[in-house]
DSSP file (Angstrom, degrees, kcal/mol; ACC not computed):
  #  RESIDUE AA STRUCTURE BP1 BP2  ACC     N-H-->O    O-->H-N    N-H-->O    O-->H-N    TCO  KAPPA ALPHA  PHI   PSI    X-CA   Y-CA   Z-CA
    1    1 A M              0   0    0      0, 0.0     5,-0.1     0, 0.0     0, 0.0   0.000 360.0 360.0 360.0 131.1  -22.1   -1.5   10.5
    2    2 A P     >  -     0   0    0      0, 0.0     4,-1.7     0, 0.0     3,-0.5  -0.230 360.0-116.6 -59.5 150.6  -21.5   -5.2   10.3
    3    3 A W  H  > S+     0   0    0      1,-0.2     4,-2.3     2,-0.2     5,-0.2   0.840 112.0  58.6 -60.6 -36.1  -20.1   -6.8   13.5
    4    4 A L  H  > S+     0   0    0      1,-0.2     4,-2.6     2,-0.2    -1,-0.2   0.899 106.2  48.7 -62.2 -39.8  -16.8   -7.8   11.9
    5    5 A L  H  > S+     0   0    0     -3,-0.5     4,-2.7     2,-0.2    -1,-0.2   0.877 109.1  52.7 -68.1 -36.5  -16.0   -4.2   11.0
    6    6 A I  H  X S+     0   0    0     -4,-1.7     4,-2.2     2,-0.2    -2,-0.2   0.922 110.5  48.1 -62.7 -43.0  -16.9   -3.1   14.5
    7    7 A V  H  X S+     0   0    0     -4,-2.3     4,-1.1     2,-0.2    -2,-0.2   0.927 112.9  48.3 -62.8 -45.3  -14.4   -5.7   15.9
    8    8 A L  H  < S+     0   0    0     -4,-2.6     3,-0.5     1,-0.2     4,-0.4   0.929 115.4  43.8 -60.9 -46.0  -11.7   -4.6   13.4
    9    9 A L  H >< S+     0   0    0     -4,-2.7     3,-1.1     1,-0.2    -1,-0.2   0.845 106.2  61.8 -69.2 -33.3  -12.2   -0.9   14.3
   10   10 A A  H 3< S+     0   0    0     -4,-2.2    -1,-0.2     1,-0.2    -2,-0.2   0.789  98.8  56.3 -66.3 -27.2  -12.4   -1.5   18.0
   11   11 A G  T 3< S+     0   0    0     -4,-1.1     2,-0.3    -3,-0.5    -1,-0.2   0.585 105.9  51.3 -82.9  -9.3   -8.8   -3.0   18.2
   12   12 A Y    <   -     0   0    0     -3,-1.1     2,-0.3    -4,-0.4    15,-0.1  -0.886  63.6-141.5-130.4 155.9   -7.0    0.0   16.7
   13   13 A N        -     0   0    0     -2,-0.3    -3,-0.0   142,-0.0     3,-0.0  -0.852  26.2-165.8-106.9 152.7   -6.6    3.7   17.0
   14   14 A Y        -     0   0    0     -2,-0.3     9,-0.0     4,-0.1    -5,-0.0  -0.890  31.7 -79.1-134.9 162.8   -6.2    5.8   13.8
   15   15 A P    >   -     0   0    0      0, 0.0     3,-1.9     0, 0.0    -1,-0.0  -0.322  44.4-118.9 -57.8 147.0   -5.2    9.3   12.8
   16   16 A S  T 3  S+     0   0    0      1,-0.3    -2,-0.0    -3,-0.0     0, 0.0   0.742 111.6  62.1 -63.9 -22.4   -8.0   11.8   13.4
   17   17 A Y  T 3  S+     0   0    0      2,-0.0     2,-0.5     0, 0.0    -1,-0.3   0.533  78.8 103.2 -83.0  -5.3   -8.1   12.6    9.7
   18   18 A F    <   -     0   0    0     -3,-1.9     2,-0.1     4,-0.1    -4,-0.1  -0.674  65.5-145.7 -76.3 123.6   -9.1    9.0    8.8
   19   19 A K     >  -     0   0    0     -2,-0.5     4,-2.5     1,-0.1     3,-0.3  -0.342  33.5 -92.9 -77.7 170.9  -12.8    8.9    8.0
   20   20 A E  H  > S+     0   0    0      1,-0.2     4,-2.4     2,-0.2     5,-0.2   0.898 126.8  49.2 -56.6 -45.0  -14.7    5.7    8.9
   21   21 A D  H  > S+     0   0    0      1,-0.2     4,-2.2     2,-0.2    -1,-0.2   0.867 111.6  50.2 -64.6 -33.8  -14.2    4.1    5.5
   22   22 A Q  H  > S+     0   0    0     -3,-0.3     4,-2.6     2,-0.2    -1,-0.2   0.868 109.0  52.0 -70.1 -36.3  -10.5    4.8    5.6
   23   23 A Q  H  X S+     0   0    0     -4,-2.5     4,-2.5     2,-0.2    -2,-0.2   0.912 109.6  49.5 -63.7 -42.4  -10.4    3.3    9.1
   24   24 A I  H  X S+     0   0    0     -4,-2.4     4,-2.0     2,-0.2    -2,-0.2   0.936 112.8  46.5 -61.8 -46.8  -12.0    0.2    7.9
   25   25 A N  H  X S+     0   0    0     -4,-2.2     4,-2.3     1,-0.2    -2,-0.2   0.905 112.3  50.4 -63.9 -41.3   -9.6   -0.1    4.9
   26   26 A A  H  X S+     0   0    0     -4,-2.6     4,-2.9     1,-0.2    -1,-0.2   0.908 108.3  53.1 -62.1 -42.0   -6.6    0.5    7.2
   27   27 A A  H  X S+     0   0    0     -4,-2.5     4,-2.4     1,-0.2    -1,-0.2   0.899 109.4  48.5 -61.1 -40.9   -7.9   -2.2    9.6
   28   28 A I  H  X S+     0   0    0     -4,-2.0     4,-2.4     2,-0.2    -1,-0.2   0.923 112.6  48.1 -65.1 -44.0   -8.1   -4.7    6.8
   29   29 A I  H  X S+     0   0    0     -4,-2.3     4,-2.4     2,-0.2    -2,-0.2   0.921 111.3  50.5 -62.0 -44.4   -4.6   -3.8    5.6
   30   30 A I  H  X S+     0   0    0     -4,-2.9     4,-1.2     1,-0.2    -2,-0.2   0.918 111.5  48.1 -60.9 -44.4   -3.2   -4.0    9.2
   31   31 A E  H  X S+     0   0    0     -4,-2.4     4,-0.7     1,-0.2     3,-0.3   0.915 113.7  46.8 -62.7 -43.1   -4.7   -7.5    9.6
   32   32 A Q  H >X S+     0   0    0     -4,-2.4     4,-1.1     1,-0.2     3,-0.6   0.846 101.4  66.8 -68.2 -33.8   -3.4   -8.7    6.2
   33   33 A A  H ><>S+     0   0    0     -4,-2.4     5,-2.5     1,-0.3     3,-0.7   0.886  97.2  53.7 -56.4 -40.9    0.1   -7.3    7.0
   34   34 A S  H ><5S+     0   0    0     -4,-1.2     3,-0.8    -3,-0.3    -1,-0.3   0.834 101.8  59.4 -65.8 -30.8    0.6   -9.8    9.8
   35   35 A R  H <<5S+     0   0    0     -4,-0.7    -1,-0.2    -3,-0.6    -2,-0.2   0.819 114.8  35.3 -64.3 -30.5   -0.2  -12.7    7.4
   36   36 A F  T <<5S-     0   0    0     -4,-1.1    -1,-0.2    -3,-0.7    -2,-0.2   0.221 110.4-115.8-111.1  12.8    2.7  -11.7    5.1
   37   37 A D  T < 5 +     0   0    0     -3,-0.8     2,-0.3    -4,-0.3    -3,-0.2   0.898  67.2 145.2  52.7  45.5    5.1  -10.6    7.8
   38   38 A L      < -     0   0    0     -5,-2.5    -1,-0.2    -6,-0.1    -2,-0.1  -0.785  60.6 -97.5-110.8 156.6    5.0   -7.0    6.4
   39   39 A D     >  -     0   0    0     -2,-0.3     4,-2.2     1,-0.2     5,-0.2  -0.618  28.0-157.2 -73.5 114.0    5.2   -3.7    8.3
   40   40 A P  H  > S+     0   0    0      0, 0.0     4,-2.5     0, 0.0     5,-0.2   0.837  91.8  55.6 -63.9 -31.7    1.6   -2.5    8.8
   41   41 A Y  H  > S+     0   0    0      2,-0.2     4,-2.2     1,-0.2     5,-0.1   0.910 108.9  46.5 -66.4 -42.1    2.8    1.1    9.2
   42   42 A H  H  > S+     0   0    0      2,-0.2     4,-2.5     1,-0.2    -1,-0.2   0.913 113.0  49.5 -66.2 -43.5    4.6    1.0    5.9
   43   43 A L  H  X S+     0   0    0     -4,-2.2     4,-2.6     2,-0.2    -2,-0.2   0.930 113.0  45.3 -63.3 -45.8    1.6   -0.6    4.1
   44   44 A V  H  X S+     0   0    0     -4,-2.5     4,-2.4     1,-0.2    -1,-0.2   0.893 112.3  53.0 -66.4 -37.7   -0.9    1.9    5.5
   45   45 A A  H  X S+     0   0    0     -4,-2.2     4,-2.7    -5,-0.2     5,-0.2   0.923 110.6  46.7 -62.8 -43.5    1.4    4.8    4.7
   46   46 A I  H  X S+     0   0    0     -4,-2.5     4,-3.1     1,-0.2     5,-0.3   0.942 112.5  49.4 -63.4 -46.2    1.8    3.6    1.1
   47   47 A A  H  X>S+     0   0    0     -4,-2.6     4,-2.3     1,-0.2     6,-1.8   0.874 112.5  49.3 -61.5 -35.8   -2.0    3.2    0.8
   48   48 A W  H  X5S+     0   0    0     -4,-2.4     4,-1.9     4,-0.3    -2,-0.2   0.955 115.2  41.9 -66.8 -49.2   -2.5    6.7    2.2
   49   49 A V  H  <5S+     0   0    0     -4,-2.7    -2,-0.2     1,-0.2    -1,-0.2   0.893 119.9  44.6 -65.6 -39.4    0.0    8.3   -0.1
   50   50 A E  H  <5S-     0   0    0     -4,-3.1    -2,-0.2    -5,-0.2    -1,-0.2   0.908 140.9  -8.6 -72.4 -42.9   -1.2    6.3   -3.1
   51   51 A S  H ><5S-     0   0    0     -4,-2.3     3,-1.0    15,-0.3    -3,-0.2   0.381  84.6-110.0-140.9   2.9   -4.9    6.6   -2.8
   52   52 A R  T 3<<S-     0   0    0     -4,-1.9    -4,-0.3    -5,-0.6    -3,-0.1   0.822  79.9 -65.7  58.4  31.2   -5.8    8.2    0.6
   53   53 A L  T 3  S+     0   0    0     -6,-1.8    -1,-0.2    13,-0.3   -28,-0.2   0.778 102.6 139.0  61.3  28.7   -7.1    4.7    1.5
   54   54 A K    X   -     0   0    0     -3,-1.0     3,-0.8    -7,-0.3    -1,-0.2  -0.924  42.4-155.9-103.8 117.7   -9.8    5.1   -1.2
   55   55 A P  T 3  S+     0   0    0      0, 0.0    11,-0.3     0, 0.0    12,-0.1   0.705  78.6  60.0 -74.8 -22.0  -10.1    1.8   -3.0
   56   56 A N  T 3  S+     0   0    0      9,-0.2     2,-0.1    -5,-0.1    35,-0.1   0.142  72.2 135.0 -96.7  23.3  -11.6    2.7   -6.4
   57   57 A R    <   -     0   0    0     -3,-0.8     8,-2.5     7,-0.1     2,-0.4  -0.429  30.9-173.5 -75.3 143.2   -8.8    5.1   -7.6
   58   58 A I  B     -A   64   0A   0      6,-0.2     6,-0.2    -2,-0.1    -2,-0.0  -0.993  11.9-150.0-133.6 127.6   -7.4    4.9  -11.1
   59   59 A S    >   -     0   0    0      4,-2.6     3,-1.6    -2,-0.4     4,-0.1  -0.538  28.1-112.5 -92.3 162.7   -4.4    7.0  -12.1
   60   60 A P  T 3  S+     0   0    0      0, 0.0    -1,-0.1     0, 0.0     0, 0.0   0.716 116.7  59.5 -63.8 -19.3   -3.8    8.4  -15.6
   61   61 A T  T 3  S-     0   0    0      2,-0.1    11,-0.2    10,-0.0    10,-0.0   0.326 125.4 -96.5 -94.2   9.0   -0.7    6.0  -15.8
   62   62 A G  S <  S+     0   0    0     -3,-1.6     9,-3.1     1,-0.3     2,-0.4   0.764  73.2 147.0  86.7  25.6   -2.8    2.9  -15.3
   63   63 A D  E     - B   0  70A   0      7,-0.3    -4,-2.6     8,-0.1     2,-0.4  -0.820  30.4-158.4 -96.6 136.1   -2.3    2.4  -11.6
   64   64 A Y  E   > -AB  58  69A   0      5,-2.5     5,-2.2    -2,-0.4     3,-0.4  -0.880  29.9 -11.8-124.5 144.5   -5.4    0.8   -9.9
   65   65 A G  T > 5S-     0   0    0     -8,-2.5     3,-1.0    -2,-0.4    26,-0.2  -0.082  99.5 -30.6  79.8-166.9   -6.9    0.6   -6.5
   66   66 A I  T 3 5S+     0   0    0     24,-1.7   -13,-0.3   -11,-0.3   -15,-0.3   0.765 141.2  35.6 -65.4 -29.9   -6.0    1.3   -2.9
   67   67 A F  T 3 5S-     0   0    0     23,-0.4    -1,-0.3    -3,-0.4    -2,-0.2   0.352 104.9-126.2-104.4   4.0   -2.2    0.6   -3.5
   68   68 A Q  T < 5 -     0   0    0     -3,-1.0     2,-0.4     1,-0.2    -3,-0.2   0.941  37.8-174.7  50.8  57.4   -2.2    2.0   -7.1
   69   69 A I  E   < -B   64   0A   0     -5,-2.2    -5,-2.5    -6,-0.1     2,-0.3  -0.700  27.7-111.5 -87.0 134.3   -0.7   -1.1   -8.6
   70   70 A N  E  >> -B   63   0A   0     -2,-0.4     4,-1.4    -7,-0.2     5,-1.4  -0.479  20.6-162.1 -75.7 124.2    0.1   -0.8  -12.3
   71   71 A Y  I  4>S+     0   0    0     -9,-3.1     5,-1.6    -2,-0.3     6,-0.2   0.911  87.4  59.3 -68.0 -43.3   -2.0   -2.8  -14.7
   72   72 A N  I  45S+     0   0    0    -10,-0.4    -1,-0.2   -11,-0.2   -10,-0.1   0.812 122.7  21.6 -62.2 -30.1    0.4   -2.6  -17.6
   73   73 A F  I  >5S+     0   0    0      3,-0.1     4,-2.2    -3,-0.1    -2,-0.2   0.864 136.8  25.8 -97.5 -65.2    3.1   -4.3  -15.7
   74   74 A W  I  X5S+     0   0    0     -4,-1.4     4,-2.7     2,-0.2    -3,-0.2   0.909 120.0  54.1 -72.3 -42.2    1.7   -6.2  -12.8
   75   75 A G  I  4XS+     0   0    0     -5,-1.4     5,-3.1     1,-0.2    -1,-0.2   0.917 114.8  41.2 -58.5 -43.5   -1.8   -6.9  -14.3
   76   76 A K  H >4<S+     0   0    0     -5,-1.6     3,-1.5     3,-0.2    -1,-0.2   0.888 112.7  54.2 -71.4 -38.7   -0.3   -8.4  -17.4
   77   77 A K  H 3<5S+     0   0    0     -4,-2.2    -2,-0.2     1,-0.3    -1,-0.2   0.881 110.3  47.5 -60.6 -37.2    2.4  -10.3  -15.4
   78   78 A W  T 3<5S-     0   0    0     -4,-2.7    -1,-0.3    -5,-0.1    -2,-0.2   0.326 119.8-116.0 -87.2   8.2   -0.4  -11.8  -13.3
   79   79 A E  T < 5 +     0   0    0     -3,-1.5     2,-0.3     1,-0.2    -3,-0.2   0.802  50.5 169.4  64.0  35.8   -2.3  -12.6  -16.6
   80   80 A Y      < -     0   0    0     -5,-3.1    -1,-0.2    -6,-0.2     3,-0.1  -0.608  19.9-166.0 -71.6 137.0   -5.3  -10.4  -16.0
   81   81 A K        +     0   0    0     -2,-0.3     2,-0.4     1,-0.2    -1,-0.1   0.560  69.7  47.9 -97.9 -12.7   -7.3  -10.2  -19.3
   82   82 A S     >  -     0   0    0      1,-0.1     4,-1.9    -7,-0.1    -1,-0.2  -0.992  60.1-151.7-138.7 131.3   -9.5   -7.3  -18.2
   83   83 A K  H  > S+     0   0    0     -2,-0.4     4,-2.7     1,-0.2     5,-0.2   0.845 103.0  58.8 -64.2 -33.3   -8.7   -3.9  -16.7
   84   84 A K  H  > S+     0   0    0      2,-0.2     4,-2.3     1,-0.2    -1,-0.2   0.928 106.8  45.1 -63.1 -45.5  -12.2   -4.0  -15.1
   85   85 A K  H  > S+     0   0    0      2,-0.2     4,-2.5     1,-0.2    -1,-0.2   0.890 112.5  52.5 -65.0 -39.6  -11.4   -7.3  -13.2
   86   86 A F  H  X S+     0   0    0     -4,-1.9     4,-3.0     2,-0.2     5,-0.2   0.928 109.7  48.7 -61.4 -45.5   -8.0   -5.9  -12.2
   87   87 A L  H  X S+     0   0    0     -4,-2.7     4,-1.5     2,-0.2    -2,-0.2   0.912 110.1  51.7 -61.6 -42.9   -9.7   -2.7  -10.8
   88   88 A I  H  X S+     0   0    0     -4,-2.3     4,-0.5     2,-0.2    -2,-0.2   0.939 114.6  42.6 -58.8 -47.4  -12.3   -4.8   -8.9
   89   89 A D  H >< S+     0   0    0     -4,-2.5     3,-0.9     1,-0.2     7,-0.3   0.912 115.5  47.6 -67.6 -42.5   -9.5   -6.9   -7.3
   90   90 A M  H 3< S+     0   0    0     -4,-3.0   -24,-1.7     1,-0.2   -23,-0.4   0.670 105.4  61.6 -74.8 -14.7   -7.2   -3.9   -6.6
   91   91 A S  H 3< S+     0   0    0     -4,-1.5    -1,-0.2   -26,-0.2    -2,-0.2   0.619  84.8  86.8 -83.9 -14.1  -10.2   -2.1   -5.1
   92   92 A S  S <X S-     0   0    0     -3,-0.9     4,-3.4    -4,-0.5     5,-0.3  -0.785  74.4-148.4 -84.3 116.5  -10.6   -4.7   -2.4
   93   93 A P  H  > S+     0   0    0      0, 0.0     4,-1.8     0, 0.0    -1,-0.2   0.875  96.6  48.3 -55.4 -38.5   -8.3   -3.8    0.5
   94   94 A G  H  > S+     0   0    0      2,-0.2     4,-1.5     1,-0.2     5,-0.1   0.951 116.3  41.0 -66.0 -49.4   -7.7   -7.4    1.4
   95   95 A H  H  > S+     0   0    0      1,-0.2     4,-2.2     2,-0.2    -1,-0.2   0.911 114.7  52.3 -65.6 -42.9   -7.0   -8.5   -2.1
   96   96 A A  H  X S+     0   0    0     -4,-3.4     4,-2.8    -7,-0.3    -1,-0.2   0.840 105.5  55.2 -64.9 -32.7   -4.9   -5.4   -2.9
   97   97 A T  H  X S+     0   0    0     -4,-1.8     4,-2.3    -5,-0.3    -1,-0.2   0.893 107.2  49.9 -66.9 -38.4   -2.8   -6.0    0.2
   98   98 A V  H  X S+     0   0    0     -4,-1.5     4,-1.8     2,-0.2    -2,-0.2   0.928 112.0  48.4 -61.9 -44.3   -2.0   -9.5   -1.0
   99   99 A A  H  X S+     0   0    0     -4,-2.2     4,-2.1     1,-0.2    -2,-0.2   0.918 110.8  50.0 -62.1 -43.7   -1.0   -8.0   -4.4
  100  100 A A  H  X S+     0   0    0     -4,-2.8     4,-2.9     1,-0.2    -1,-0.2   0.880 106.8  56.0 -62.7 -37.2    1.1   -5.3   -2.6
  101  101 A A  H  X S+     0   0    0     -4,-2.3     4,-2.5     2,-0.2    -1,-0.2   0.889 107.1  49.5 -61.3 -39.0    2.8   -8.1   -0.6
  102  102 A V  H  X S+     0   0    0     -4,-1.8     4,-2.2     2,-0.2    -2,-0.2   0.916 110.9  49.4 -65.2 -43.0    3.7   -9.8   -3.9
  103  103 A V  H  X S+     0   0    0     -4,-2.1     4,-2.7     2,-0.2    -2,-0.2   0.934 112.3  48.0 -61.5 -46.4    5.2   -6.5   -5.2
  104  104 A F  H  X S+     0   0    0     -4,-2.9     4,-2.6     1,-0.2    -2,-0.2   0.915 109.4  52.8 -61.2 -43.3    7.2   -6.0   -2.0
  105  105 A K  H  < S+     0   0    0     -4,-2.5     4,-0.4     1,-0.2    -1,-0.2   0.913 112.1  45.9 -59.0 -42.6    8.5   -9.6   -2.2
  106  106 A E  H >< S+     0   0    0     -4,-2.2     3,-1.2     1,-0.2     4,-0.2   0.927 113.4  48.6 -65.4 -45.3    9.7   -9.0   -5.7
  107  107 A M  H >< S+     0   0    0     -4,-2.7     3,-2.0     1,-0.3     6,-0.2   0.857 100.0  65.6 -65.3 -35.5   11.2   -5.6   -4.9
  108  108 A K  T 3< S+     0   0    0     -4,-2.6    -1,-0.3     1,-0.3    -2,-0.2   0.624  86.6  73.0 -65.2 -11.7   13.1   -7.0   -1.9
  109  109 A K  T <  S+     0   0    0     -3,-1.2     2,-0.3    -4,-0.4    -1,-0.3   0.699  86.6  79.4 -72.0 -18.9   15.2   -9.2   -4.2
  110  110 A Y  S X  S-     0   0    0     -3,-2.0     3,-1.5    -4,-0.2    11,-0.1  -0.719  75.6-140.0 -99.3 139.8   17.1   -6.1   -5.4
  111  111 A R  G >  S+     0   0    0     -2,-0.3     3,-1.3     1,-0.3    -1,-0.1   0.844 104.1  60.7 -61.6 -34.4   19.9   -4.4   -3.6
  112  112 A A  G 3  S+     0   0    0      1,-0.3    -1,-0.3    14,-0.1     9,-0.1   0.545 101.1  57.1 -70.4  -5.6   18.5   -1.0   -4.5
  113  113 A C  G <  S+     0   0    0     -3,-1.5    -1,-0.3    -6,-0.2     2,-0.2   0.174  78.4 120.5-113.2  16.3   15.3   -1.8   -2.7
  114  114 A Q  S X  S-     0   0    0     -3,-1.3     3,-1.9     3,-0.2     4,-0.1  -0.494  73.5 -20.8 -85.6 152.8   16.6   -2.5    0.8
  115  115 A G  G >  S-     0   0    0      1,-0.3     3,-1.9     2,-0.2     4,-0.3  -0.233 134.2  -1.6  58.9-133.3   15.6   -0.7    4.0
  116  116 A L  G >  S+     0   0    0      1,-0.3     3,-0.7     2,-0.1     4,-0.5   0.656 125.1  72.3 -66.5 -14.8   14.1    2.8    3.5
  117  117 A N  G <> S+     0   0    0     -3,-1.9     4,-2.3     1,-0.2    -1,-0.3   0.567  72.4  86.3 -77.0  -7.6   14.6    2.4   -0.3
  118  118 A L  H <> S+     0   0    0     -3,-1.9     4,-2.4     1,-0.2    -1,-0.2   0.891  87.5  52.0 -59.5 -38.1   11.8   -0.1   -0.4
  119  119 A S  H <> S+     0   0    0     -3,-0.7     4,-1.8    -4,-0.3    -1,-0.2   0.896 107.8  51.5 -65.0 -39.3    9.3    2.8   -0.8
  120  120 A A  H  > S+     0   0    0     -4,-0.5     4,-3.2     1,-0.2     5,-0.3   0.907 111.2  47.9 -62.8 -41.1   11.4    4.2   -3.7
  121  121 A C  H  X S+     0   0    0     -4,-2.3     4,-2.7     2,-0.2    -2,-0.2   0.883 107.0  55.8 -67.3 -38.2   11.3    0.8   -5.4
  122  122 A Y  H  < S+     0   0    0     -4,-2.4    -1,-0.2    -5,-0.2    -2,-0.2   0.901 118.1  35.5 -59.5 -38.6    7.6    0.5   -4.8
  123  123 A N  H  < S+     0   0    0     -4,-1.8    -2,-0.2    -5,-0.2    -1,-0.2   0.879 136.1  17.9 -82.7 -40.8    7.1    3.8   -6.6
  124  124 A G  H  < S-     0   0    0     -4,-3.2     3,-0.3     1,-0.2    -3,-0.2   0.406 101.2-117.3-118.7   1.9    9.8    3.6   -9.3
  125  125 A G    ><  -     0   0    0     -4,-2.7     3,-1.8    -5,-0.3    -1,-0.2  -0.084  50.6 -57.1  81.4 171.7   10.9    0.0   -9.6
  126  126 A P  T 3  S+     0   0    0      0, 0.0     3,-0.3     0, 0.0    -1,-0.2   0.676 135.7  55.9 -66.2 -16.7   14.3   -1.5   -8.9
  127  127 A G  T >   +     0   0    0     -3,-0.3     3,-2.0     1,-0.2     4,-0.3   0.141  69.5 121.0 -97.1  20.0   16.0    0.8  -11.4
  128  128 A W  G X   +     0   0    0     -3,-1.8     3,-1.4     1,-0.3    -1,-0.2   0.779  62.6  66.7 -56.2 -30.4   14.6    3.9   -9.7
  129  129 A Q  G 3  S+     0   0    0     -3,-0.3    -1,-0.3     1,-0.3    -2,-0.1   0.738 105.7  42.7 -66.5 -21.4   18.1    5.3   -9.0
  130  130 A K  G <  S+     0   0    0     -3,-2.0    -1,-0.3     4,-0.0    -2,-0.2   0.341  90.9 119.6-103.0   4.8   18.6    5.8  -12.8
  131  131 A S    X   -     0   0    0     -3,-1.4     3,-1.3    -4,-0.3     4,-0.1  -0.367  69.3-133.0 -72.2 147.4   15.2    7.2  -13.5
  132  132 A K  T 3  S+     0   0    0      1,-0.3     3,-0.3     2,-0.1    -1,-0.1   0.677 111.8  56.1 -68.2 -16.6   14.6   10.6  -14.9
  133  133 A N  T 3>  +     0   0    0      1,-0.2     4,-2.6     2,-0.1     3,-0.3   0.047  69.0 125.9-100.2  23.5   12.1   11.0  -12.1
  134  134 A K  H <> S+     0   0    0     -3,-1.3     4,-2.7     1,-0.2     5,-0.2   0.868  71.4  51.4 -53.9 -43.0   14.6   10.2   -9.3
  135  135 A K  H  > S+     0   0    0     -3,-0.3     4,-2.4     2,-0.2    -1,-0.2   0.920 111.8  46.5 -62.9 -43.7   13.8   13.4   -7.3
  136  136 A K  H  > S+     0   0    0     -3,-0.3     4,-2.5     2,-0.2    -1,-0.2   0.895 112.5  50.8 -64.1 -39.8   10.0   12.7   -7.4
  137  137 A I  H  X S+     0   0    0     -4,-2.6     4,-2.7     2,-0.2    -2,-0.2   0.916 111.3  47.6 -64.8 -42.9   10.6    9.1   -6.4
  138  138 A L  H  X S+     0   0    0     -4,-2.7     4,-2.5    -5,-0.2    -2,-0.2   0.889 111.1  51.2 -65.5 -39.1   12.8   10.2   -3.5
  139  139 A D  H  X S+     0   0    0     -4,-2.4     4,-2.4     2,-0.2    -2,-0.2   0.923 111.1  48.8 -61.7 -43.8   10.2   12.7   -2.4
  140  140 A Y  H  X S+     0   0    0     -4,-2.5     4,-2.7     2,-0.2    -2,-0.2   0.946 111.7  48.5 -58.9 -50.7    7.6   10.0   -2.5
  141  141 A A  H  X S+     0   0    0     -4,-2.7     4,-2.9     1,-0.2     5,-0.2   0.886 110.5  51.4 -60.5 -40.2    9.8    7.6   -0.5
  142  142 A T  H  X S+     0   0    0     -4,-2.5     4,-2.6     2,-0.2     5,-0.3   0.927 110.3  48.9 -62.9 -44.9   10.5   10.3    2.1
  143  143 A R  H  X S+     0   0    0     -4,-2.4     4,-2.3     2,-0.2    -2,-0.2   0.944 115.0  44.6 -58.8 -49.0    6.7   11.0    2.5
  144  144 A V  H  X S+     0   0    0     -4,-2.7     4,-2.8     1,-0.2     5,-0.2   0.940 115.0  47.0 -62.6 -48.6    5.9    7.3    2.9
  145  145 A N  H  X S+     0   0    0     -4,-2.9     4,-2.1     1,-0.2    -1,-0.2   0.884 113.8  47.5 -64.9 -39.3    8.8    6.6    5.3
  146  146 A C  H  X S+     0   0    0     -4,-2.6     4,-2.4    -5,-0.2    -1,-0.2   0.912 113.6  48.1 -66.4 -42.2    8.0    9.7    7.5
  147  147 A L  H  X S+     0   0    0     -4,-2.3     4,-2.7    -5,-0.3    -2,-0.2   0.914 111.1  50.3 -65.2 -42.8    4.3    8.8    7.6
  148  148 A A  H  X S+     0   0    0     -4,-2.8     4,-2.4     2,-0.2    -1,-0.2   0.915 111.4  48.9 -61.3 -42.7    5.1    5.2    8.5
  149  149 A R  H  X S+     0   0    0     -4,-2.1     4,-2.1     2,-0.2    -1,-0.2   0.904 111.2  50.1 -63.4 -41.5    7.4    6.4   11.3
  150  150 A S  H  X S+     0   0    0     -4,-2.4     4,-2.2     2,-0.2     5,-0.2   0.925 110.8  48.8 -63.4 -44.9    4.7    8.8   12.6
  151  151 A Y  H  X S+     0   0    0     -4,-2.7     4,-2.8     1,-0.2    -2,-0.2   0.912 110.3  52.1 -60.3 -42.0    2.1    6.0   12.6
  152  152 A K  H  < S+     0   0    0     -4,-2.4    -1,-0.2     1,-0.2    -2,-0.2   0.894 111.7  46.0 -63.3 -39.8    4.4    3.7   14.4
  153  153 A N  H  < S+     0   0    0     -4,-2.1    -1,-0.2     1,-0.2    -2,-0.2   0.876 121.9  35.7 -69.5 -37.3    5.1    6.3   17.1
  154  154 A K  H  < S+     0   0    0     -4,-2.2    -2,-0.2     1,-0.2    -1,-0.2   0.728 125.4  35.6 -90.8 -23.7    1.4    7.2   17.6
  155  155 A F    ><  +     0   0    0     -4,-2.8     3,-1.8    -5,-0.2     4,-0.2  -0.508  58.3 159.4-132.9  64.7   -0.3    3.8   17.1
  156  156 A P  G >   +     0   0    0      0, 0.0     3,-1.2     0, 0.0    -1,-0.1   0.692  67.1  75.5 -63.5 -16.3    1.9    1.1   18.5
  157  157 A N  G 3  S+     0   0    0      1,-0.2    -5,-0.1    -3,-0.1    -2,-0.0   0.531  73.6  80.7 -76.1  -2.6   -1.1   -1.3   18.8
  158  158 A W  G <  S+     0   0    0     -3,-1.8     2,-0.6    -7,-0.2    -1,-0.2   0.778  80.9  74.6 -71.0 -24.2   -1.0   -1.9   15.0
  159  159 A E    <         0   0    0     -3,-1.2  -120,-0.0    -4,-0.2  -129,-0.0  -0.777 360.0 360.0 -90.7 126.2    1.8   -4.4   15.5
  160  160 A Q              0   0    0     -2,-0.6    -1,-0.1     0, 0.0    -3,-0.0   0.393 360.0 360.0-126.5 360.0    0.5   -7.6   17.0
């Protein structure tokens, strides 16, 4: 294991169900969270719910990478010309965390996305309250928010 990964892993504790690769990805997300003044617990919880911290995931709806960011909306908005390049970038935990930070910044502009509703907006967009999938979006937000709260209680050293 490269020395940088050993240093990253050494500074944090993780849930017992995180495998080594998931711990490495979580450590990268936690480090990036501080750069963007984002809650590391919330970010890791979203990455867990979205992809189980596995970076190469692709959903049937065109969501890519560790944070399952949608190519059809965000990829095109960010002027990606290739789904393959988008997948490569979203599969990098560091790059994907930057992308997720951009998504969060955009979502935080909306009143419907404040506080605990940020997770709902991440999943369903700022109009999630009018979505036909509102119950699924709320279930998703509840899972993310509960998991983030649990991580915060069990792993206070993630905040630096």
